[in-house]
C-alpha positions in Angstrom: 8.0 -30.5 -7.2 7.6 -28.1 -4.2 11.3 -28.6 -3.3 12.3 -27.8 -6.9 10.3 -24.6 -6.9 11.8 -23.6 -3.5 15.3 -24.0 -5.0 14.3 -22.1 -8.1 13.0 -19.2 -6.0 16.2 -19.2 -3.9 18.5 -19.1 -6.9 16.6 -16.6 -9.1 15.2 -14.0 -6.8 17.7 -11.4 -5.8 15.6 -10.5 -2.7 16.3 -13.9 -1.0 19.7 -14.8 -2.5 21.5 -12.4 -0.1 21.0 -11.3 3.5 18.7 -8.2 3.8 18.7 -5.8 6.7 15.8 -3.7 8.0 14.8 -0.9 5.6 16.0 1.8 8.0 19.4 1.2 6.3 17.8 1.9 2.9 15.0 4.6 2.6 13.1 4.3 5.9 13.9 5.5 9.4 12.4 5.0 12.8 9.5 7.3 13.7 8.1 7.4 17.3 4.5 7.9 16.0 4.3 6.0 12.8 6.9 3.2 13.5 8.8 4.0 10.4 8.7 6.6 7.6 10.7 7.6 4.6 14.0 9.5 4.9 13.7 12.9 3.2 16.0 13.6 0.3 17.0 9.9 0.1 18.2 8.3 -3.2 19.0 4.6 -3.1 18.8 1.6 -5.4 16.3 -1.1 -4.7 18.2 -4.4 -4.7 15.2 -6.1 -6.4 15.9 -5.3 -10.0 18.4 -2.6 -9.2 15.6 0.0 -9.4 16.3 3.6 -8.2 14.2 4.9 -5.3 13.9 8.6 -5.0 12.4 10.2 -1.8 11.9 13.9 -2.0 12.1 16.5 0.8 8.5 15.8 2.0 9.1 12.1 2.3 7.1 11.2 -0.8 8.3 8.8 -3.5 9.2 11.3 -6.2 12.2 12.9 -8.0 10.5 16.3 -7.8 9.1 18.6 -5.2 5.5 19.6 -5.4 3.9 23.0 -6.1 1.8 23.9 -3.1 -0.4 26.1 -5.2 -1.3 23.4 -7.8 -4.3 21.1 -7.5 -3.2 17.8 -5.9 -4.3 14.3 -5.1 -2.9 12.3 -2.2 -2.4 8.6 -3.1 -2.1 6.8 0.3 -1.4 3.1 0.6 1.2 0.4 1.2 3.9 -1.1 -1.1 1.2 -1.6 -3.8 0.9 2.2 -4.0 4.6 3.0 -3.3 5.4 0.7 -6.3 7.7 -1.9 -4.7 9.6 -3.5 -7.5 9.0 -0.9 -10.2 10.4 2.6 -10.9 8.6 5.5 -9.4 7.5 6.8 -12.8 5.9 3.4 -13.4 3.9 3.3 -10.2 0.2 3.9 -10.5 0.1 7.4 -8.8 2.6 8.8 -11.4 0.8 7.1 -14.3 -2.6 8.5 -13.0 -1.1 12.0 -13.0 -0.1 11.6 -16.7 -3.5 10.2 -17.7 -5.5 12.9 -15.9 -3.3 15.6 -17.5 -4.0 14.0 -20.9 -7.7 14.2 -20.0 -7.5 17.9 -19.4 -7.1 17.8 -15.6 -3.4 18.7 -14.6 -3.5 17.4 -11.1 -0.3 16.5 -9.1 -0.7 13.0 -7.8 1.5 12.6 -4.7 2.7 9.1 -4.0 2.3 8.8 -0.3 2.5 5.0 -0.3 4.8 3.5 2.4 5.6 -0.2 2.4 3.9 -2.4 5.0 1.7 0.4 6.4 -1.7 -0.4 7.9 -4.7 1.8 7.6 -3.9 3.3 11.0 -0.4 4.4 9.9 -1.8 5.8 6.6 -4.2 8.0 8.6 -1.5 9.3 10.9 0.8 9.9 7.8 -2.1 11.8 6.1 -2.6 14.0 9.3 1.1 15.0 9.1 0.7 16.2 5.5 -2.9 17.5 5.4 -1.7 21.1 5.5 -0.8 20.7 1.9 -4.5 20.8 1.3 -5.1 18.0 -1.1 -8.2 18.3 -3.4 -8.7 14.6 -3.4 -7.5 11.9 -1.0 -7.3 8.3 -2.4 -6.9 5.6 0.1 -5.8 2.5 -1.9 -6.0 -0.7 0.2 -5.4 -4.4 0.0 -6.6 -6.9 2.7 -3.2 -6.9 4.4 -3.6 -3.2 5.2 -6.7 -4.0 7.3 -5.0 -7.1 8.9 -2.0 -5.0 9.9 -4.0 -2.6 12.1 -4.3 -5.1 14.9 -0.6 -5.9 14.9 2.1 -4.5 17.2 4.9 -5.1 14.7 5.4 -6.2 11.1 7.2 -9.4 10.2 10.5 -7.5 9.6 10.6 -6.7 13.3 9.6 -3.1 12.8 7.3 -1.9 15.6 4.1 0.0 14.7 1.5 2.0 16.5 -1.2 -0.1 18.2 -4.7 1.2 19.1 -7.7 0.0 21.0 -11.2 1.3 21.1 -12.4 2.5 24.5 -15.8 4.0 24.8 -16.0 4.4 21.0 -12.7 6.3 21.0 -9.3 5.3 19.6 -6.6 5.1 22.3 -2.9 4.6 21.7 -1.5 1.6 23.6 2.1 2.7 23.3 3.7 6.1 22.7 6.4 6.3 21.5 6.4 3.2 19.3 9.2 0.9 20.4 12.3 0.8 18.3 12.6 -2.2 16.0 14.2 -5.2 17.6 17.8 -5.8 16.3 18.6 -8.8 14.2 15.5 -9.0 12.1 15.7 -9.3 8.3 13.5 -7.3 6.0 12.9 -10.1 3.6 13.0 -13.9 4.2 16.4 -15.4 4.0 17.3 -18.8 2.5 16.3 -20.7 5.7 12.8 -19.4 5.5 12.5 -20.6 1.9 12.8 -24.2 3.0 11.2 -24.0 6.4 8.2 -21.7 6.0 5.4 -24.1 5.3 2.7 -21.5 5.4 3.3 -20.9 1.7 3.6 -23.1 -1.3 6.0 -21.8 -4.0 4.6 -24.4 -6.5 1.0 -23.1 -5.9 2.3 -19.6 -6.2 3.8 -20.3 -9.6 0.6 -22.0 -10.8 -1.5 -19.1 -9.6 0.7 -16.5 -11.4 0.9 -18.6 -14.6 -2.8 -19.2 -14.9 -4.2 -16.2 -12.9 -5.8 -18.5 -10.3 -6.8 -17.7 -6.8 -4.6 -19.5 -4.3 -5.6 -19.1 -0.7 -3.0 -18.2 1.9 -2.9 -18.3 5.7 -0.1 -15.9 6.5 -2.4 -13.1 7.9 -5.9 -12.8 9.1 -8.6 -10.1 9.2 -10.1 -10.5 12.7 -12.9 -8.7 14.4 -10.5 -6.3 16.0 -8.7 -5.3 12.8 -12.0 -4.8 11.0 -13.4 -2.7 13.8 -10.3 -0.6 14.1 -10.0 -0.1 10.3 -13.6 1.0 10.1 -13.0 3.6 12.8 -9.9 4.9 11.0 -11.8 5.1 7.7 -14.5 7.2 9.4 -11.9 9.5 10.8 -10.3 9.8 7.3 -13.7 10.8 5.8 -14.4 13.2 8.6 -11.0 14.9 8.4 -11.3 15.2 4.6 -14.6 17.0 5.0 -13.0 19.4 7.4 -10.3 20.4 4.9 -12.7 20.3 2.0 -11.1 17.3 0.3 -12.9 14.6 -1.7 -12.3 11.2 -0.2 -12.2 7.9 -2.2 -11.4 4.4 -1.1 -9.9 2.0 -3.7 -9.9 -1.7 -3.2 -6.8 -2.6 -5.2 -6.1 -5.8 -7.2 -4.5 -8.5 -5.0 -3.0 -11.7 -6.2 -5.1 -14.0 -4.0 -8.5 -12.4 -4.4 -10.2 -15.1 -2.3 -7.7 -14.5 0.6 -9.5 -12.3 3.2 -11.8 -10.9 0.6 -14.9 -12.4 2.1 -14.2 -10.3 5.3 -14.4 -7.1 3.2 -18.1 -7.3 2.6 -18.9 -6.0 6.1 -16.5 -3.1 5.4 -18.2 -2.3 2.1 -21.6 -2.4 3.8 -20.3 0.1 6.4 -19.0 2.4 3.7 -22.4 2.4 2.0 -24.2 3.1 5.2 -21.8 6.0 6.0 -22.0 7.4 2.5 -18.2 6.9 1.9 -17.3 6.6 -1.7 -15.4 3.6 -2.8 -14.4 1.8 -6.0 -13.6 -1.9 -6.2 -11.0 -2.7 -8.9 -9.7 -5.8 -7.3 -10.7 -7.9 -10.3 -9.0 -6.0 -13.1 -6.1 -8.4 -13.3 -8.3 -11.3 -14.1 -7.7 -12.6 -17.7 -4.6 -10.4 -18.0 -1.0 -11.6 -18.1 2.3 -10.4 -16.6 0.4 -8.2 -14.1 2.4 -9.4 -11.1 6.0 -9.6 -10.0 7.5 -12.7 -8.5 6.6 -11.4 -5.0 2.9 -10.7 -6.0 3.3 -6.9 -6.2 1.9 -5.3 -9.3 4.3 -5.2 -12.2 4.6 -2.2 -14.6 1.7 -3.7 -16.5 -0.3 -4.1 -13.3 0.3 -0.5 -12.3 -0.7 0.7 -15.7 -4.0 -1.2 -15.4 -4.7 0.4 -12.0 -4.0 3.9 -13.3 -6.2 3.3 -16.3 -9.1 2.1 -14.1 -8.8 5.0 -11.7 -8.4 7.7 -14.4 -11.4 6.4 -16.2 -13.5 6.5 -13.0 -12.3 10.0 -12.1 -12.8 11.4 -15.6 -16.2 9.9 -15.9 -17.2 11.4 -12.5 -15.2 14.6 -13.0 -18.1 16.7 -11.7 -17.8 15.0 -8.3 -14.0 14.9 -8.1 -12.2 17.0 -10.6 -12.1 20.7 -11.4 -10.3 22.7 -14.1 -8.3 25.8 -13.5 
């Protein structure tokens, strides 16, 4: 049965039925500090579902430019925030903007999600754009975003910044970040479908079909990544205080909730000790159907559920987070 499902995945998923190249050829480019970032004013079509991807002049996923004088929310995260596999208007940042406006709070919600970013890269990306003076900064994370902090490069071959903690201070290990090694593919090709035994496609199908938790071993949150992530979150909170922005961490829904989730308890304890606000909505997909795409990213329905949960939280706590004109 496992062989049958590997054949099915190969024949039906456009992402693996052709050779893919590093995303620099699509909407990302090399960056010596971040490793990679969006190409400003880029319009391409995502091969997965032939979905248009619009990157505006600031490097955000949007068809429009933003009014610097209007209240705004930064939505920072990885591909789960960027909206990999769905149109930009269907990703949760844009849906959150619509729902807040309907609730009487016309905030701009800026989609700053970048695929495969770790929390370290999210912080550096935030620093680049903090002059826009966001009223609220939402850091939306999944376990992978923590695990990536201790890596030198992502599985595509793209290099990323790497830090270490020396005398309680973060220190760069390599500046500039090395250019990605040539010859890597962005997504797995057909050979990986048959020879990557870290993943079961049959188990994945069962998990999606019945909303079960299937454990995976493709990444780990170790002591280093947890320590580094905690440090970056403290820096996030401190910098937001300096620019008078509200800071909120969101633990997003993830397909394998058991995978790495036990390691997050220490992080949540730290957030409580530091007085850093967070909301855990990782369980909102339970009991729902069609919330995930084939690659486990949130579907349009999934993004809508995320936006609904966040808008409900912000509107119920509007005295702490939102202000009217």
